[in-house]
KEKE-566924 format. One record per residue (C-alpha): z, y, x; residue in one letter. Coordinates in nm, 2 decimals. Layout:
! KEKE-566924
{r {Z,Y,X},"A"},
...
END
This chain:
! KEKE-566924
{r {-6.34,-4.20,-3.20},"M"},
{r {-5.99,-4.06,-3.29},"P"},
{r {-5.96,-3.79,-3.50},"N"},
{r {-5.94,-3.39,-3.37},"H"},
{r {-5.64,-3.22,-3.44},"F"},
{r {-5.54,-2.85,-3.28},"D"},
{r {-5.18,-3.00,-3.32},"I"},
{r {-5.03,-3.32,-3.41},"A"},
{r {-4.63,-3.30,-3.53},"I"},
{r {-4.41,-3.61,-3.49},"I"},
{r {-4.22,-3.63,-3.79},"G"},
{r {-4.11,-3.44,-4.07},"S"},
{r {-3.74,-3.34,-4.02},"G"},
{r {-3.69,-2.98,-4.09},"P"},
{r {-3.83,-2.92,-3.71},"G"},
{r {-4.16,-3.07,-3.78},"G"},
{r {-4.20,-2.89,-4.12},"E"},
{r {-4.09,-2.58,-3.97},"G"},
{r {-4.36,-2.61,-3.70},"A"},
{r {-4.64,-2.77,-3.93},"A"},
{r {-4.63,-2.48,-4.20},"M"},
{r {-4.65,-2.23,-3.93},"Q"},
{r {-4.94,-2.37,-3.75},"L"},
{r {-5.12,-2.41,-4.13},"A"},
{r {-5.04,-2.03,-4.16},"K"},
{r {-5.18,-1.92,-3.82},"G"},
{r {-5.50,-2.12,-3.94},"G"},
{r {-5.47,-2.44,-3.73},"R"},
{r {-5.57,-2.83,-3.80},"R"},
{r {-5.26,-2.97,-3.85},"V"},
{r {-5.17,-3.37,-3.90},"V"},
{r {-4.83,-3.45,-3.92},"V"},
{r {-4.71,-3.82,-3.82},"V"},
{r {-4.44,-3.97,-4.03},"E"},
{r {-4.31,-4.34,-4.01},"R"},
{r {-4.12,-4.33,-4.30},"Y"},
{r {-4.33,-4.36,-4.62},"D"},
{r {-4.20,-4.04,-4.72},"R"},
{r {-4.15,-3.69,-4.62},"V"},
{r {-3.86,-3.49,-4.53},"G"},
{r {-3.67,-3.72,-4.20},"G"},
{r {-3.32,-3.82,-4.11},"G"},
{r {-3.22,-3.47,-4.26},"C"},
{r {-3.36,-3.52,-4.66},"T"},
{r {-3.29,-3.94,-4.66},"H"},
{r {-2.98,-4.02,-4.46},"W"},
{r {-2.78,-3.70,-4.33},"G"},
{r {-2.76,-3.37,-4.43},"T"},
{r {-2.86,-3.39,-4.84},"I"},
{r {-2.72,-3.73,-4.90},"P"},
{r {-2.42,-3.66,-4.74},"S"},
{r {-2.39,-3.29,-4.92},"K"},
{r {-2.52,-3.39,-5.25},"A"},
{r {-2.25,-3.69,-5.21},"L"},
{r {-1.97,-3.42,-5.13},"R"},
{r {-2.10,-3.19,-5.44},"G"},
{r {-2.05,-3.51,-5.65},"A"},
{r {-1.70,-3.56,-5.54},"I"},
{r {-1.57,-3.19,-5.54},"L"},
{r {-1.73,-3.17,-5.95},"N"},
{r {-1.56,-3.52,-6.02},"L"},
{r {-1.20,-3.41,-5.85},"T"},
{r {-1.21,-3.04,-6.04},"E"},
{r {-1.33,-3.25,-6.33},"T"},
{r {-0.97,-3.45,-6.28},"L"},
{r {-0.78,-3.18,-6.22},"N"},
{r {-0.86,-2.94,-6.49},"S"},
{r {-0.61,-2.88,-6.71},"P"},
{r {-0.78,-2.91,-7.04},"W"},
{r {-0.80,-3.30,-6.88},"I"},
{r {-0.51,-3.36,-6.84},"K"},
{r {-0.39,-3.19,-7.18},"L"},
{r {-0.60,-3.37,-7.40},"H"},
{r {-0.50,-3.70,-7.19},"G"},
{r {-0.90,-3.75,-7.11},"G"},
{r {-0.94,-4.04,-6.85},"E"},
{r {-1.30,-4.05,-6.67},"I"},
{r {-1.39,-4.37,-6.42},"K"},
{r {-1.68,-4.35,-6.18},"V"},
{r {-1.73,-4.58,-5.93},"S"},
{r {-1.84,-4.50,-5.58},"V"},
{r {-2.16,-4.66,-5.61},"A"},
{r {-2.26,-4.38,-5.92},"E"},
{r {-2.12,-4.11,-5.73},"L"},
{r {-2.39,-4.20,-5.37},"C"},
{r {-2.68,-4.28,-5.66},"R"},
{r {-2.58,-3.93,-5.77},"S"},
{r {-2.79,-3.78,-5.45},"A"},
{r {-3.10,-3.95,-5.53},"Q"},
{r {-3.23,-3.75,-5.77},"S"},
{r {-3.11,-3.42,-5.54},"V"},
{r {-3.37,-3.67,-5.30},"I"},
{r {-3.64,-3.70,-5.53},"E"},
{r {-3.66,-3.34,-5.57},"S"},
{r {-3.63,-3.26,-5.19},"Q"},
{r {-3.90,-3.53,-5.12},"V"},
{r {-4.18,-3.36,-5.36},"A"},
{r {-4.12,-3.04,-5.29},"L"},
{r {-4.20,-3.11,-4.91},"R"},
{r {-4.44,-3.30,-5.04},"H"},
{r {-4.60,-3.02,-5.22},"K"},
{r {-4.59,-2.78,-4.87},"F"},
{r {-4.78,-3.01,-4.72},"Y"},
{r {-5.04,-3.00,-4.98},"V"},
{r {-5.08,-2.70,-5.04},"R"},
{r {-5.13,-2.58,-4.66},"N"},
{r {-5.33,-2.84,-4.61},"D"},
{r {-5.18,-3.06,-4.36},"V"},
{r {-5.26,-3.39,-4.33},"E"},
{r {-4.96,-3.63,-4.35},"V"},
{r {-4.98,-3.99,-4.20},"I"},
{r {-4.75,-4.26,-4.20},"H"},
{r {-4.71,-4.53,-3.94},"G"},
{r {-4.50,-4.53,-3.60},"T"},
{r {-4.68,-4.33,-3.31},"A"},
{r {-4.69,-4.38,-2.97},"R"},
{r {-4.88,-4.22,-2.72},"F"},
{r {-5.17,-4.40,-2.52},"V"},
{r {-5.26,-4.07,-2.33},"D"},
{r {-5.16,-3.70,-2.30},"G"},
{r {-5.36,-3.57,-2.60},"H"},
{r {-5.43,-3.93,-2.81},"T"},
{r {-5.15,-4.09,-3.04},"L"},
{r {-5.17,-4.46,-3.15},"E"},
{r {-5.09,-4.43,-3.53},"V"},
{r {-5.02,-4.83,-3.64},"G"},
{r {-5.22,-5.08,-3.53},"D"},
{r {-5.54,-4.93,-3.62},"R"},
{r {-5.55,-4.53,-3.65},"Q"},
{r {-5.56,-4.27,-3.38},"R"},
{r {-5.52,-3.94,-3.33},"V"},
{r {-5.66,-3.66,-3.08},"H"},
{r {-5.46,-3.32,-2.99},"A"},
{r {-5.48,-3.02,-2.82},"D"},
{r {-5.11,-2.95,-2.85},"H"},
{r {-4.79,-3.22,-2.97},"V"},
{r {-4.47,-3.12,-3.11},"V"},
{r {-4.23,-3.40,-3.11},"I"},
{r {-3.97,-3.35,-3.39},"A"},
{r {-3.84,-3.73,-3.43},"T"},
{r {-3.50,-3.58,-3.51},"G"},
{r {-3.19,-3.91,-3.37},"S"},
{r {-3.02,-4.16,-3.55},"R"},
{r {-2.63,-4.27,-3.50},"P"},
{r {-2.56,-4.40,-3.22},"Y"},
{r {-2.47,-4.73,-3.18},"R"},
{r {-2.24,-4.92,-2.91},"P"},
{r {-2.38,-5.30,-2.88},"A"},
{r {-2.07,-5.49,-2.91},"D"},
{r {-2.03,-5.32,-3.28},"I"},
{r {-2.15,-5.60,-3.53},"D"},
{r {-2.30,-5.30,-3.79},"F"},
{r {-2.44,-5.59,-3.98},"N"},
{r {-2.11,-5.64,-4.09},"H"},
{r {-2.02,-5.59,-4.47},"P"},
{r {-1.71,-5.35,-4.36},"R"},
{r {-1.91,-5.14,-4.09},"V"},
{r {-2.08,-4.86,-4.18},"F"},
{r {-2.24,-4.50,-4.01},"D"},
{r {-2.31,-4.22,-4.09},"S"},
{r {-2.68,-4.35,-4.20},"D"},
{r {-2.53,-4.65,-4.41},"T"},
{r {-2.21,-4.52,-4.58},"I"},
{r {-2.39,-4.38,-4.90},"L"},
{r {-2.49,-4.78,-4.95},"S"},
{r {-2.10,-4.84,-4.98},"L"},
{r {-2.07,-5.02,-5.36},"V"},
{r {-1.71,-5.06,-5.41},"T"},
{r {-1.42,-4.73,-5.37},"R"},
{r {-1.22,-4.92,-5.05},"P"},
{r {-0.82,-4.84,-5.04},"Q"},
{r {-0.83,-4.77,-4.66},"T"},
{r {-1.15,-4.64,-4.41},"M"},
{r {-1.07,-4.58,-4.05},"T"},
{r {-1.38,-4.31,-3.94},"I"},
{r {-1.40,-4.38,-3.53},"F"},
{r {-1.47,-4.04,-3.44},"G"},
{r {-1.38,-3.66,-3.51},"A"},
{r {-1.66,-3.47,-3.46},"G"},
{r {-1.85,-3.28,-3.74},"V"},
{r {-1.97,-3.62,-3.92},"V"},
{r {-1.63,-3.78,-3.89},"G"},
{r {-1.45,-3.48,-4.04},"C"},
{r {-1.69,-3.39,-4.31},"E"},
{r {-1.63,-3.79,-4.44},"Y"},
{r {-1.27,-3.80,-4.38},"A"},
{r {-1.28,-3.52,-4.65},"S"},
{r {-1.53,-3.64,-4.88},"M"},
{r {-1.30,-3.98,-4.88},"F"},
{r {-1.01,-3.86,-4.89},"R"},
{r {-1.09,-3.63,-5.21},"N"},
{r {-1.16,-3.97,-5.38},"L"},
{r {-0.80,-4.13,-5.26},"D"},
{r {-0.86,-4.31,-5.01},"V"},
{r {-0.61,-4.40,-4.69},"K"},
{r {-0.80,-4.24,-4.37},"I"},
{r {-0.68,-4.33,-4.04},"N"},
{r {-0.95,-4.05,-3.84},"L"},
{r {-0.91,-4.16,-3.48},"V"},
{r {-0.99,-3.89,-3.22},"N"},
{r {-1.11,-3.94,-2.86},"N"},
{r {-0.98,-3.53,-2.80},"R"},
{r {-0.69,-3.34,-2.76},"G"},
{r {-0.73,-3.13,-3.13},"E"},
{r {-1.01,-3.20,-3.42},"L"},
{r {-1.36,-2.98,-3.29},"L"},
{r {-1.29,-2.82,-2.98},"D"},
{r {-1.55,-2.58,-2.95},"F"},
{r {-1.42,-2.39,-3.30},"L"},
{r {-1.18,-2.10,-3.28},"D"},
{r {-0.85,-2.25,-3.19},"D"},
{r {-0.74,-2.08,-3.52},"E"},
{r {-0.97,-2.20,-3.73},"I"},
{r {-0.93,-2.55,-3.53},"S"},
{r {-0.63,-2.61,-3.67},"G"},
{r {-0.64,-2.48,-3.96},"A"},
{r {-0.85,-2.77,-4.06},"L"},
{r {-0.64,-3.05,-3.84},"S"},
{r {-0.35,-2.86,-4.11},"Y"},
{r {-0.50,-2.89,-4.39},"H"},
{r {-0.63,-3.26,-4.34},"M"},
{r {-0.28,-3.39,-4.22},"R"},
{r {-0.10,-3.21,-4.53},"E"},
{r {-0.37,-3.39,-4.76},"R"},
{r {-0.21,-3.70,-4.61},"G"},
{r {-0.53,-3.80,-4.37},"V"},
{r {-0.40,-3.96,-4.04},"L"},
{r {-0.53,-3.87,-3.73},"I"},
{r {-0.47,-4.00,-3.37},"R"},
{r {-0.62,-3.82,-3.07},"H"},
{r {-0.69,-3.87,-2.76},"N"},
{r {-0.79,-4.20,-2.81},"E"},
{r {-1.07,-4.48,-2.70},"S"},
{r {-1.26,-4.76,-2.82},"F"},
{r {-1.12,-5.12,-2.71},"D"},
{r {-1.28,-5.34,-2.93},"R"},
{r {-1.33,-5.46,-3.33},"L"},
{r {-1.26,-5.70,-3.51},"A"},
{r {-1.38,-5.78,-3.82},"C"},
{r {-1.31,-6.04,-4.13},"D"},
{r {-1.36,-6.11,-4.46},"D"},
{r {-1.01,-5.88,-4.56},"R"},
{r {-1.15,-5.54,-4.35},"G"},
{r {-1.15,-5.47,-3.99},"V"},
{r {-0.89,-5.42,-3.68},"V"},
{r {-0.96,-5.15,-3.45},"L"},
{r {-0.87,-5.20,-3.09},"H"},
{r {-0.72,-4.93,-2.89},"L"},
{r {-0.70,-4.91,-2.50},"Q"},
{r {-0.38,-4.71,-2.61},"S"},
{r {-0.29,-5.03,-2.72},"G"},
{r {-0.25,-4.91,-3.09},"K"},
{r {-0.45,-5.18,-3.37},"Q"},
{r {-0.53,-5.03,-3.69},"I"},
{r {-0.58,-5.22,-4.00},"R"},
{r {-0.86,-5.09,-4.27},"S"},
{r {-1.07,-5.21,-4.54},"D"},
{r {-1.39,-5.05,-4.38},"V"},
{r {-1.43,-4.85,-4.07},"L"},
{r {-1.70,-4.61,-4.04},"L"},
{r {-1.83,-4.57,-3.72},"W"},
{r {-1.90,-4.17,-3.63},"A"},
{r {-1.94,-4.16,-3.28},"A"},
{r {-2.19,-3.94,-3.11},"G"},
{r {-2.62,-3.96,-3.18},"R"},
{r {-2.91,-4.10,-3.01},"T"},
{r {-3.20,-3.94,-2.96},"G"},
{r {-3.52,-4.09,-3.15},"N"},
{r {-3.75,-4.06,-2.84},"S"},
{r {-3.78,-4.45,-2.77},"D"},
{r {-4.07,-4.69,-2.82},"D"},
{r {-4.30,-4.37,-2.86},"M"},
{r {-4.44,-4.41,-2.46},"G"},
{r {-4.32,-4.17,-2.36},"L"},
{r {-4.38,-4.31,-2.00},"D"},
{r {-4.76,-4.30,-1.99},"V"},
{r {-4.70,-3.89,-2.00},"V"},
{r {-4.42,-3.84,-1.75},"G"},
{r {-4.13,-3.76,-2.00},"L"},
{r {-3.78,-3.98,-1.91},"R"},
{r {-3.55,-3.87,-2.20},"P"},
{r {-3.16,-3.86,-2.12},"D"},
{r {-2.88,-4.17,-2.17},"S"},
{r {-2.86,-4.08,-2.48},"R"},
{r {-3.25,-4.02,-2.59},"G"},
{r {-3.24,-3.61,-2.58},"Y"},
{r {-3.55,-3.42,-2.42},"L"},
{r {-3.52,-3.15,-2.17},"K"},
{r {-3.73,-2.85,-2.30},"V"},
{r {-3.74,-2.47,-2.22},"N"},
{r {-3.71,-2.20,-2.35},"R"},
{r {-4.04,-2.21,-2.55},"H"},
{r {-3.98,-2.55,-2.65},"F"},
{r {-4.20,-2.71,-2.39},"Q"},
{r {-4.08,-3.03,-2.28},"T"},
{r {-4.20,-3.07,-1.82},"D"},
{r {-4.58,-3.18,-2.01},"V"},
{r {-4.68,-2.78,-2.11},"S"},
{r {-4.86,-2.91,-2.43},"H"},
{r {-4.60,-3.11,-2.51},"I"},
{r {-4.30,-2.98,-2.70},"Y"},
{r {-3.98,-3.09,-2.86},"A"},
{r {-3.80,-2.93,-3.10},"V"},
{r {-3.44,-3.01,-3.34},"G"},
{r {-3.23,-3.32,-3.31},"D"},
{r {-3.43,-3.48,-3.04},"V"},
{r {-3.34,-3.25,-2.83},"I"},
{r {-2.99,-3.20,-2.87},"G"},
{r {-2.76,-2.92,-2.94},"F"},
{r {-2.71,-2.81,-3.18},"P"},
{r {-2.79,-3.05,-3.41},"S"},
{r {-2.87,-2.86,-3.73},"L"},
{r {-3.13,-2.86,-3.99},"A"},
{r {-3.11,-2.52,-3.99},"S"},
{r {-3.17,-2.48,-3.63},"A"},
{r {-3.46,-2.70,-3.67},"A"},
{r {-3.64,-2.54,-3.88},"Y"},
{r {-3.64,-2.19,-3.67},"T"},
{r {-3.70,-2.38,-3.33},"Q"},
{r {-4.00,-2.53,-3.50},"G"},
{r {-4.14,-2.22,-3.59},"R"},
{r {-4.10,-2.16,-3.24},"A"},
{r {-4.25,-2.38,-3.04},"A"},
{r {-4.54,-2.34,-3.37},"A"},
{r {-4.53,-1.95,-3.24},"R"},
{r {-4.53,-2.01,-2.90},"H"},
{r {-4.89,-2.26,-2.95},"I"},
{r {-5.03,-1.95,-3.15},"L"},
{r {-4.94,-1.72,-2.87},"G"},
{r {-4.68,-1.53,-3.07},"L"},
{r {-4.40,-1.37,-2.96},"D"},
{r {-4.05,-1.55,-2.98},"D"},
{r {-3.89,-1.31,-3.20},"E"},
{r {-3.79,-1.57,-3.39},"L"},
{r {-3.54,-1.69,-3.16},"L"},
{r {-3.15,-1.54,-3.28},"A"},
{r {-2.93,-1.51,-3.03},"D"},
{r {-2.63,-1.67,-3.25},"E"},
{r {-2.70,-1.90,-3.49},"I"},
{r {-2.41,-1.98,-3.78},"P"},
{r {-2.28,-2.33,-3.76},"S"},
{r {-2.19,-2.51,-4.14},"G"},
{r {-1.95,-2.80,-4.15},"I"},
{r {-1.87,-2.90,-4.48},"Y"},
{r {-1.52,-3.06,-4.49},"T"},
{r {-1.27,-2.95,-4.75},"S"},
{r {-1.22,-2.63,-4.76},"P"},
{r {-1.58,-2.58,-4.55},"E"},
{r {-1.59,-2.44,-4.18},"I"},
{r {-1.84,-2.19,-4.08},"S"},
{r {-1.85,-1.93,-3.75},"S"},
{r {-2.06,-1.73,-3.57},"I"},
{r {-2.02,-1.55,-3.23},"G"},
{r {-1.77,-1.58,-3.00},"K"},
{r {-1.45,-1.73,-3.03},"T"},
{r {-1.11,-1.60,-2.88},"E"},
{r {-1.10,-1.84,-2.63},"R"},
{r {-1.47,-1.78,-2.48},"Q"},
{r {-1.37,-1.37,-2.50},"L"},
{r {-1.04,-1.38,-2.35},"T"},
{r {-1.22,-1.63,-2.05},"E"},
{r {-1.50,-1.39,-2.06},"E"},
{r {-1.23,-1.07,-2.01},"K"},
{r {-1.39,-0.90,-2.31},"I"},
{r {-1.15,-0.65,-2.42},"P"},
{r {-1.11,-0.75,-2.83},"Y"},
{r {-0.91,-0.73,-3.17},"E"},
{r {-0.84,-0.98,-3.50},"V"},
{r {-0.87,-0.90,-3.86},"G"},
{r {-0.83,-1.16,-4.12},"N"},
{r {-0.83,-1.22,-4.45},"A"},
{r {-0.63,-1.48,-4.59},"H"},
{r {-0.75,-1.61,-4.94},"F"},
{r {-0.45,-1.61,-5.08},"K"},
{r {-0.45,-1.26,-5.08},"S"},
{r {-0.82,-1.23,-5.28},"I"},
{r {-0.86,-1.22,-5.59},"A"},
{r {-1.16,-1.36,-5.68},"R"},
{r {-0.96,-1.69,-5.40},"A"},
{r {-0.67,-1.70,-5.68},"Q"},
{r {-0.93,-1.68,-5.96},"I"},
{r {-1.11,-1.98,-5.86},"L"},
{r {-0.77,-2.17,-5.73},"G"},
{r {-0.93,-2.15,-5.39},"Q"},
{r {-0.69,-1.98,-5.23},"T"},
{r {-0.68,-2.20,-4.87},"S"},
{r {-0.88,-2.03,-4.63},"G"},
{r {-0.92,-1.72,-4.41},"L"},
{r {-1.18,-1.47,-4.32},"L"},
{r {-1.16,-1.39,-3.94},"K"},
{r {-1.34,-1.14,-3.79},"I"},
{r {-1.33,-1.06,-3.38},"L"},
{r {-1.46,-0.70,-3.23},"F"},
{r {-1.47,-0.53,-2.95},"H"},
{r {-1.16,-0.23,-2.94},"R"},
{r {-1.40,0.02,-2.81},"E"},
{r {-1.74,-0.02,-2.96},"S"},
{r {-1.61,-0.19,-3.29},"L"},
{r {-1.95,-0.41,-3.21},"A"},
{r {-1.84,-0.76,-3.43},"I"},
{r {-1.84,-1.03,-3.18},"L"},
{r {-1.77,-1.33,-3.37},"G"},
{r {-1.73,-1.44,-3.75},"V"},
{r {-1.52,-1.75,-3.86},"H"},
{r {-1.43,-1.84,-4.17},"C"},
{r {-1.22,-2.15,-4.37},"F"},
{r {-1.25,-2.17,-4.69},"G"},
{r {-1.38,-2.24,-4.99},"W"},
{r {-1.81,-2.12,-4.97},"N"},
{r {-1.78,-2.08,-4.60},"A"},
{r {-2.10,-2.14,-4.52},"S"},
{r {-2.23,-1.85,-4.77},"E"},
{r {-1.96,-1.64,-4.72},"I"},
{r {-2.07,-1.62,-4.29},"I"},
{r {-2.41,-1.51,-4.40},"H"},
{r {-2.30,-1.15,-4.43},"I"},
{r {-2.11,-1.14,-4.07},"G"},
{r {-2.45,-1.27,-3.94},"Q"},
{r {-2.69,-1.02,-4.08},"A"},
{r {-2.45,-0.73,-3.95},"I"},
{r {-2.41,-0.89,-3.61},"M"},
{r {-2.80,-0.91,-3.56},"A"},
{r {-2.85,-0.52,-3.65},"Q"},
{r {-2.92,-0.35,-3.35},"P"},
{r {-2.73,-0.07,-3.12},"G"},
{r {-2.45,0.09,-3.35},"R"},
{r {-2.60,-0.06,-3.65},"G"},
{r {-2.33,-0.35,-3.57},"N"},
{r {-2.04,-0.21,-3.59},"S"},
{r {-1.69,-0.28,-3.79},"L"},
{r {-1.72,0.07,-3.98},"K"},
{r {-2.01,-0.12,-4.20},"Y"},
{r {-1.72,-0.30,-4.37},"F"},
{r {-1.44,-0.01,-4.36},"L"},
{r {-1.72,0.18,-4.54},"N"},
{r {-1.93,-0.03,-4.75},"T"},
{r {-1.82,-0.11,-5.14},"T"},
{r {-1.84,-0.46,-5.22},"F"},
{r {-1.86,-0.60,-5.56},"N"},
{r {-1.46,-0.66,-5.73},"Y"},
{r {-1.38,-0.92,-5.77},"P"},
{r {-1.54,-1.10,-5.46},"T"},
{r {-1.51,-1.34,-5.20},"M"},
{r {-1.72,-1.10,-4.99},"A"},
{r {-1.45,-0.85,-4.99},"E"},
{r {-1.24,-1.07,-4.79},"A"},
{r {-1.50,-0.87,-4.49},"Y"},
{r {-1.32,-0.56,-4.63},"R"},
{r {-0.99,-0.66,-4.58},"V"},
{r {-1.01,-0.83,-4.29},"A"},
{r {-1.20,-0.48,-4.11},"A"},
{r {-0.86,-0.29,-4.26},"L"},
{r {-0.67,-0.58,-4.12},"N"},
{r {-0.78,-0.52,-3.75},"G"},
{r {-0.91,-0.14,-3.74},"Y"},
{r {-0.53,-0.05,-3.85},"N"},
{r {-0.42,-0.24,-3.51},"R"},
{r {-0.67,-0.04,-3.30},"V"},
{r {-0.62,0.30,-3.50},"A"},
{r {-0.21,0.28,-3.51},"A"},
{r {-0.28,0.32,-3.06},"E"},
END
């Protein structure tokens, strides 16, 4: 006889955790099924946390190596790539311990094993255990897309889940795929003086960004020595003991020590018995949901990367909570209209709201306010003068329509703009930045500078 729970959640990443905590606090009996032997999901063990911890270690190392004090005293620091990758492990361990405490503290049972649907309300976990639930939340995440004709077992071929197993620093690296993951790793390894070939199957980098921000990233990468090849398509890959040769449909051949495949993701929806309940993922394994995150089977929900865009850990957590609130019969006030993006290149990129391209297409009268970091005192003090903060606002109402930031700490800076954009009615206004006193010197002061820059254009007419 299977154990009965109010809700069964498959996956303990951000989406599963968000749902579990909300449901537990709502008085429901919850079980989380996690196929890995520790909680946290791909976000904690292979994705967001390890990659950002590696990025932090690389930035700390390069900052130390470039310190005038180190150079003055002739100091020499040697750190291997393997040591940098291992530095992420302590962060992972801390995150796992923290997440485990959340489940214990909220009386959420965690079962380890692979879950498969036996029927619409019953899951088989492993070979022996079954759980029954009134509702099911699928939060199984995603994994790197692996074409069948690429040998990912070759020691010189990696994806974003395996790149942290790199032992020695390569001299050259080819990254196929110039999306968020590809651009982030291109920045990281270029900071380690690896020669990077970044191959993009589109005409520009991260074309969902504001054009000026995308252009700034492209310029900065090229200035740092990254070779970017746009509008290229994969043909085949040849591997030998000396490295890899990427053959492109244009006829180009790119030889490098290693290849990082960063072209797309696949939803973890296979081998779950979804056909038993009548659910059919799309060609990339993603599940379709409605605004309440219900699948076509109303008592089965799906959240996080397994439903595709925007595939952000922050969004997954909010989606999990929103699905839980719907199960609990509460409103969906958690569903914010705007979700900030955070891209951890060097420098960082973060955006929220509309781009200039979108506003132009929608024929919305807008104006632009810019603050270049080279003129911000705090940026000068920190030696982080690359980048800008850009505010897009309505010419008549002065409502903030979009904020885009390229530069140091952009993913933190963006939340000031997010908070103002979320204010109801006239609370969302450029005047907030015009009339507010910011600490000096701070990076936040860039909002006042950008607001004045934009408002002067409107007021002069």
